[in-house]
Steps between C-alpha positions, in 0.01 A plus 500: 500500500852518353536681170796528264664774299636395158617731222344794673154333530317403816386135468267286711598148602316364197707714265229752408595866506353747751342800323307801618124485455287804403445619855870466578580693183286796605654517845850451354449784252363739769788420741758544222367846402458605862859411581632677191314822578595513864867391493742780598798421272850644472674328205464496121458126518164499674292415194722205405501369860127534503442323164780241503498402867216637714227393250638146500537503879135604543382242248678218689367619835147497364547147368651368824217654707240359259607138554558539873821308494721439801816398313664565160758281328756718321733221398693609189353852512748686719543769232132606536573743783169685457309172543698417813444847643124469439499169694692664788251788503211251511675315786494156348768236552775490235769297678872567439417726207459784752861474608629490141275796415648724772859381445490553124350843547783610725762367256331665204480832680865535579612361162269747329641790697852405389388480138319833518803668664731373235273589201405845619866606465571303181195546280497886488848486340363305204272776376795733460604298191166532314543679171262775387317515171425839360126590524453836338140505383229684691271266677171524684579229752729222612477143627720241666503155340585214733369186331365355174147539643561877542622554146215294353240720669671836457672479161206668323605817681819520289276656231384762752838665559568316828861413578574162656782435745588150610573360846781282370668425831425129482364469148516624141440865403256412221680750277427798724734720696567380856315701766827498697695666221250790490618611838816714508830341602511720812160370614603144423817532704299656780273196494794279604490666837131587519336174392645298795328749738172452314544121521564505880191717549301271273609198697373657817165582342473147361578359842219704657247396238599133524463495879168674485354268239672162559692531829866458587510138391465589131775758471745259351267384226397854401857630500621200301239585233612862484873464558584599142176678414536758778829631361380506140180678595686780677737549208202515271316741729798738532559519126127531412481789747791668320325457165163625627650815641612584145180379329249649745304667220459175307261206531636185659360176357525186708390138466555418869185415693553387859866399540781687676574699185135614481532626859815686398311654209222621733752652744725672247218634279341659804832634631607648162151607389521282190180411314475126450305255290486129577456247217528176697702206377239249623149462631402693810423350841151555629604549862638805676877539524649712781658776289234519235587474131734734306408766245285810487328302226485120503399328177324174593485183295121483509199716582414272791846550649461878468161499668614268780821690574335847503253363755767321701738794524231776492673646194414607150847455346436140385375505141453258220576609147448237231742671262774507764426135587531405134838678485611333823409146400502477119793302363445645153515149365272433203217280627494147361125459554420572133781286360560198720312298764547629851758323709450404863775661711534443877703774675650342811577660836826471683340396830273201529658275237276219623196713407654569158536123451137438593394736226744336256351161586150632423625639162651159417175333594309728259697361209544852355845626392646767730827668591654647816630855530717490816499774759839676498584335832369155397727241337449215251648252744184520706314326218762274344315189611233581241758436229366567147139530619537877540667769294626845600472841342749778575362807313261678734353727231418204280358295789271773634361607160196342337506183705316324790703613803481317829649630827427475873500850648720711278516829304525267198120470507460878458767506230323223313184710474687790334673267256187338355537180692247303708600535869434212740574519872553139619413501868543134600690612813289640778762759588512622134122529510514689831751753359302564184169546683637715782833660409519548127201691374624527139489128458125512565458666160203337319720442193704252707356145526541368854526120511498300825500135395631266233176434316427872460844563359488213252156603378600866458814402305308265274244775429763761406776295338 
């Protein structure tokens, strides 16, 4: 049997997608957790490599084995290096793609090294020009803001005498003092010479982890992904370390969960004996990640997530506090439920535009009026062929409050609950369903309606509209 890979999906010759059944899911989940607990890692990127790449690699290998194929057609999918590697690991025929895979990896590796070498000497200079804002008030803690998601979850702490610094290297400062300006000029100048050493050591650790998990053949793809990120992370880590040494008697509040910055938080808080509290910017994964999760206390987005994570990590630090959850998620927008009819709002995802369109087609079939709230990384051009049949909303607070909110597998569903909206998880896609049932415990909250087919969705909307 010859199967195909299209848009990151494994397809049979008749065009149907290969998905994991319940028995495969159980074995997949056990192998994933076992690998995560046993891996001997070196780098701060281990969680990201595990979640972004290894998880997908393992999923493809399970699918390939389940259909017992002897050959895979990768035409037009050369960018899906994880899929190609899974085919190589399963020893199936992939034709000339194998040659392109190895060649591109070699090219990517050496180009990435050049980029890293250049940036590690250039980027530390830029922080020397960050201007400092005077912060004179006494404070009980501090936090680093890196994204809109971080500020939306942590801004309630501004009333609790917590000072915010921004990581504004690549983005806005959100009105807060730059974390880089809080470090003395002497320390910033020293970083010009010290950060390149950290970067070179980090490259070596990343190389070791990549070879251990994926083999030599994937070095180019991993290093291409981290070519800019590796320099930024080390600049961030150096300056956060300087700040923590001065703030060691304060609480550190973080919204990072599993990414490289979360691993930095874990390392530096332990090294500087800083007490930390994690208020995550999104829903928690229900599988084990190699480094564990940050924070001496971790505020979960649901009671189920807290129970599952305490059991998974053999901890007691995961707690659910409904008051904290309300502060995290409430948009403080006056609910419209008592004034106007609820609107149907579909919150798209950046990946799987074809799945978004399937949901849109069902909404059009229902005959009910609805609007789209695009994911920050989604664009209107993806839906321009619908013309005037669909409308868009841009104000998140208005969209999430007092409406009927549809999403696939997103924190939006939790936010809808805390903003007096009806939350509906639309799980038309088998992979979305797999993630909700196995990896995202908070989305199994009984207040979230889980819908798996068109007729169920249309009926639910008609009953609540």
